[in-house]
N, C-alpha and C positions, 0 to 999 in steps of 0.2 A: 703374360702380353697382355693389354689393356684393351676395352673393347673401343668398339670402331661407332662410332656416334654420325659421321658424315656433318659437323656441323656445318659446315657448307650449305650446301643440300635448307636445311635446318631453316638456318637465317637468310638464307633468297625467297623461301617463300613464306614465308610469316612479312616479310620484308613489301614484298609484293602484291596481299593482302590488308596491310597497313597501306598502306600506297593507294589503294584503290577505296580504304574504307579513309581516304582521306577530312573528307569532307559529312561527316555522316556525325549524329550529337551525341556525347560523352562516354564514356566508355567504351563506343560501338568505333570510336574516331581509335580507341588511345591502347585497348589491347586485346592482344591473339586473342583469346578466347570467345572476347563479345565482336566482336570485327571477326568474325568467321560464319560463325550462325547470323547477322546481320549481312554479309555478302554472300549466303544461302539463298535467305527470303531476298533479299534482293532483284540477283538472281529470279525468282520465280515471278514474282513481278514483272520485268523487265519483259522476261518469256511469253509471259502470258497477255504481257499489252499490247507487245508487237504485234500478235496477232486481230487484239482487240483494233488498234487502231484501227483496221479499213474498215470496221461497221460504224466506227467512231467519229471519222471520215466521211462515208455515205447519209447518216443522218444531217450532220453539216451540211450537207449539200442538197437538200432537200429543203433544209430548214431555209436556207438562204435565194433557194430555188420560190417554194409556195412565198416569203416574204416580197420577192421580185416581181408573183405574177398576182398578185394579189390584189397590189394599186388597179393596175389593168383589167378589172375587171373576173378575174378567171380564180380557181383551188386550182392546188397542189395537183389533185386529184385528177383533177378535169381537162387537167395540162397535159399530164404523161396518154391520160388517152387519148387526146385528139393528137398526137404527136406517135404515137403507135399507129391508129387511121390513117395518118396523113403522110403515114411508112418512111418518117422521120427517125435514124438510130444515131444517136447520140448522147456517148454518156453524161448523168450527171456530175459531174466535176466538170466538164465541159463547159454544161449549159449554166452551173453555177457559173464560172469564169466569165464565160459572158454576160449575166444575167451586172453582175458587179463590172466590169472594164469596159462594153458598149453595149447600152440596154438599146442604143433602136435598130440593131439586130437581131437582140430579146425579141424587143415591139414585133419582129415580124414572125419567131415563132411565134410569138402565142397567137398569133392573126392566120397562120396558115394551118392552128389547132385548133382554133375557134369555127375556121370554113372546114376543116376533117369531123368536127361533130356535127355538124351544121346538115353538113351535106350528107 
């Protein structure tokens, strides 16, 4: 009696791996042995970076807010301190969007932060 290899499942698994690595460079997109290792590594990067993206985006928002408050005569640190003293709770993402799309409304926020620091 011949041994059972289940070639259908093996072929399907290998085909799926090679399709997932289709854009990779060199042997990593052509040979199953290298594609499997490359896919595992890519999965580790994507897992790590899904978590890292949150801090990266927060850094970006802070940079944008800082760039927007500088011409208005403040620094980011003093701006956030002023908002806290004024009792304004607004997340950095919303402030960043406000600074980009509605400069007038953002200027009002900066004025309120300045008043709170002086008082």
